[in-house]
C-alpha positions, -999 to +999 in steps of 0.1 A: +331+050+022+305+077+022+284+092+050+247+087+040+216+100+059+186+077+058+150+085+068+114+078+057+079+092+058+052+070+042+015+076+037-009+068+008-036+093+010-072+087-001-085+123-003-121+110-004-118+094+030-132+114+059-107+101+085-074+120+085-040+106+095-029+122+128+005+120+145-007+092+167-013+071+136+024+074+126+036+068+162+017+035+166+030+002+151+008-020+130+024-044+106+053-020+104+072-001+131+058+030+147+078+063+145+114+057+154+144+081+154+182+076+154+199+043+158+167+025+168+153+030+133+179+007+117+169-022+140+132-014+138+130-020+100+155-049+099+143-081+083+110-066+070+100-063+034+105-025+035+126-002+012+145+012+042+155-023+053+167-032+018+186+001+016+203-005+049+215-039+040+228-029+006+245+003+018+262-016+046+275-042+020+289-012+001+307-001+033+289+032+037+284+049+071+247+053+078+233+083+097+197+073+107+172+102+109+134+095+115+113+068+099+075+064+101+044+052+082+007+051+088-022+031+074-037+047+042-065+071+051-076+107+045-052+136+043-023+138+068-031+165+093-011+197+090+002+192+125+014+157+118+030+166+085+049+196+099+060+178+130+074+147+112+090+169+085+106+190+112+120+158+128+136+147+096+150+181+088+163+187+124+179+152+125+196+159+092+208+194+103+222+179+135+240+151+116+264+176+101+280+170+067+267+141+047+276+128+013+241+116+003+205+113+015+181+084+011+144+088+018+119+060+020+087+078+007+054+067-007+048+093-034+010+096-029+010+116+004-014+145+006-014+168+036-043+190+048-025+221+036-002+207+008-014+185-021+021+174-032+034+165+003+062+142-009+074+169-033+074+195-007+094+174+017+120+167-010+121+204-018+128+213+019+155+186+020+171+200-011+172+235+004+189+221+035+216+201+018+222+223-012+223+215-049+253+191-050+244+164-024+226+136-041+191+128-027+176+094-038+140+085-029+123+052-032+087+054-042+057+031-040+043+016-072+012+037-066+031+070-064+015+101-080+048+115-093+050+153-096+075+174-115+086+189-081+094+154-068+115+147-100+133+181-098+140+181-060+154+145-059+185+136-077+170+102-086+138+083-080+134+045-078+100+027-075+087-008-068+081-030-098+055-054-084+019-053-073+015-071-049+046-053-036+069-082-030+100-062-040+099-033-015+132-043+001+148-049-033+137-014-043+155+000-013+186-020-023+184-006-058+182+029-044+215+022-025+231+011-058+218+042-076+232+064-049+265+046-051+267+055-088+257+091-081+285+095-056+310+084-083+294+102-112+273+132-103+252+153-127+224+130-139+194+142-160+158+130-158+127+127-179+091+125-167+058+120-185+024+120-168-003+101-186-038+113-192-061+086-178-066+070-143-060+032-139-083+014-113-063-002-085-076-037-092-064-034-129-028-025-119-016-060-107+017-071-122+005-107-120-018-100-149-018-082-183-012-056-193+010-046-164+030-078-164+044-071-199+046-034-194+067-038-163+089-064-179+096-039-207+104-012-182+129-034-164+146-044-197+150-007-206+169+001-174+203-002-189+234+022-189+235+051-193+202+050-174+202+045-137+165+042-130+135+036-152+101+036-135+065+030-145+041+040-117+004+035-124-006+060-096-030+060-068-064+070-083-082+080-051-064+113-048-081+145-059-049+164-067-034+177-099-006+151-101-028+121-096-023+094-122+002+072-140+037+085-148+068+072-165+102+084-152+138+078-162+171+091-147+206+087-160+235+103-179+220+107-213+192+132-219+182+116-252+181+081-237+160+092-208+135+110-230+133+083-256+128+056-230+101+075-212+083+082-244+085+046-255+070+032-223+042+059-223+033+049-259+029+013-248+008+022-218-016+042-240-017+014-265-028-010-237-054+014-223-084-008-231-069-037-212-072-018-179-110-020-179-126-030-146-143-063-139-165-061-108-191-083-093-221-072-073-229-088-039-258-107-054-235-120-082-209-129-057-234-149-036-245-168-068-210-176-077-202-187-042-232-210-040-220-227-072-185-229-060-194-244-026-213-271-043-182-281-063-161-283-031-130-271-049-102-249-036-113-216-020-130-190-040-118-155-029-141-125-027-119-094-026-138-067-007-118-040-024-138-009-016-133-014+021-096-022+017-077-005+046-046-006+024-062+021+002-081+042+028-109+018+037-120+012+073-121-026+073-154-026+090-182-028+064-204-058+068-228-060+038-210-087+019-205-109+051-242-103+060-253-115+026-232-147+030-248-154+064-283-148+050-276-172+022-266-199+047-231-201+031-209-227+047-172-230+054-166-192+050-136-174+065-138-136+064-116-107+076-100-088+089-127-067+105-115-038+126-138-036+157-119-031+190-150-031+211-161-065+197-126-079+202-126-067+238-160-083+245-149-116+230-118-116+252-139-108+283-163-137+274-135-162+267-130-190+241-161-211+236-185-185+250-215-171+232-216-133+230-242-109+217-225-084+193-233-057+169-202-063+147-186-038+124-199-007+106-184+016+132-171+041+106-206+048+094-200+040+057-232+050+038-253+020+029-237-003+054-250-016+088-236-038+116-240-076+118-261-080+150-261-116+162-251-141+189-216-153+180-195-181+193-159-171+203-139-197+184-104-184+192-085-155+207-052-139+200-031-109+212-025-096+177+013-101+179+027-123+152+051-122+122+041-120+086+050-150+065+038-142+030+057-125+002+042-090+008+043-088+046+074-109+049+090-103+083+064-077+094+060-077+131+022-072+135+007-053+164-030-055+158-042-055+194-067-081+208-080-103+181-109-129+180-123-155+156-161-153+158-185-180+144-220-175+131-235-204+113-211-214+086-192-181+086-161-175+107-149-138+110-115-126+121-117-094+141-088-071+152-084-040+172-064-021+146-071-021+109-048-040+085-056-053+051-059-091+048-028-098+028-011-125+048-023-159+059-006-154+092-034-131+102-059-160+102-034-187+114-028-165+145-064-174+154-059-211+145-079-207+112-062-222+081-074-203+050-069-233+026-093-254+046-122-231+037-145-230+007-149-192+006-125-165+017-137-129+021-106-106+022-105-069+029-079-062+003-076-052-034-045-069-049-019-075-022-036-106-010-028-123-043+008-128-033+000-151-004-036-163-011-034-165-049-016-198-050-044-215-029-073-200-048-095-216-074-111-183-084-108-146-074-137-122-077-135-085-071-166-074-053-183-040-053-195-037-017-197-005+004-165+013+013-146+045+007-120+030-017-142+033-047-131+007-073-141+027-103-123+062-103-150+075-127-175+074-098-154+097-077-162+135-074-129+149-087-124+186-088-086+191-090-073+168-117-051+184-143-069+195-175-075+167-200-073+139-174-098+111-179-111+092-149-113+058-165-096+039-193-112+040-227-126+008-240-123-004-275 
């Protein structure tokens, strides 16, 4: 039995977003727990599809003693403030120092965190951890599928393990794998690693492992993770980060330098050979309305309009209204849209009560250029307290805390509104307001890819829409200044 410290600090940073992540954002719960320390952390993450939860369960089955540190996460946004980063990092390091001697350390990280004063925020945290525990204590970190992996991260950690799916339905399993890797490192120290950063950015909506080319590439990656290798990872990166380490990377760790290097090189070659398959397919709002009109007439299963550029899971604000306004103007029927973050509208709906009519100027509170509110008289169809449990594959077990919620009706359009932003990746968000997604002809979802895990099985078609929002779908349109030399901002076409 070993004594293992466990902590986590997760943030996916869209450096083009103007809204930073402050300490309060990490302290407040949303779908996942707010900042927790000590023994309360183990209970807070239990039963949720989170890496820390998977690690805890697997490490306990291996009969290790767990020493909980600090765990927290915040919704994707702009850079983490210097104050928040330094405070949370200090909590983790202080907790670890007070814990005394440990045999290993596990960290639940994202891998694409950028602080106001540090571009490679995950790498810097791992470096500080390494200084504290010394060169011989193994540090294993689990990373998000969208991690922008840096050489510092690979050097400071003993091993890295990443998710294999997008939508991320395997987060808990990734944590369990991290526990097994740490178990091997405790028995056989001294692994080596190989890392190769690729030279083009991959749009988020082209990274889904439910479609090619990522489905086959990830299958190959998993097949190659065989002894003497402990971990083989392909991470497509988070493209909305203007930092030198932004972009896809391939990583391997194990007990053979040759095997690690050859495996990484092989996967990188396959990714480059598939580059043209990552090209974007986007629909304008006008095209979406035309396709929706055709679909509604057929009365088939729902057509899903993915409002990707306002996805709060990638730094969007979940409040742009242009796509919904266009559906209202076109007299679209049987539409369910959400989740819009507008705490003032939710509060007014609660004050009015179910069945009431209420004048609102809905959404657009973040001031996204080119977007305006939807001003109208809405009917309050349903109300909720925003407390419910996720039921889909991605948010499985998540204990949502979205504040007062309301379902508003305007003509043939129903809009789910919450007081805290959260991407629409679980049908429970709508069922909480007594709206069944499968009963609608059109679903408008503030999400890029994660919705596919729960909503994909009920959909007839899925269209990715280019509507206003800070999560620009095409990285080539972003004003990068800090990418490494030779980095291309979009995949080449044939």
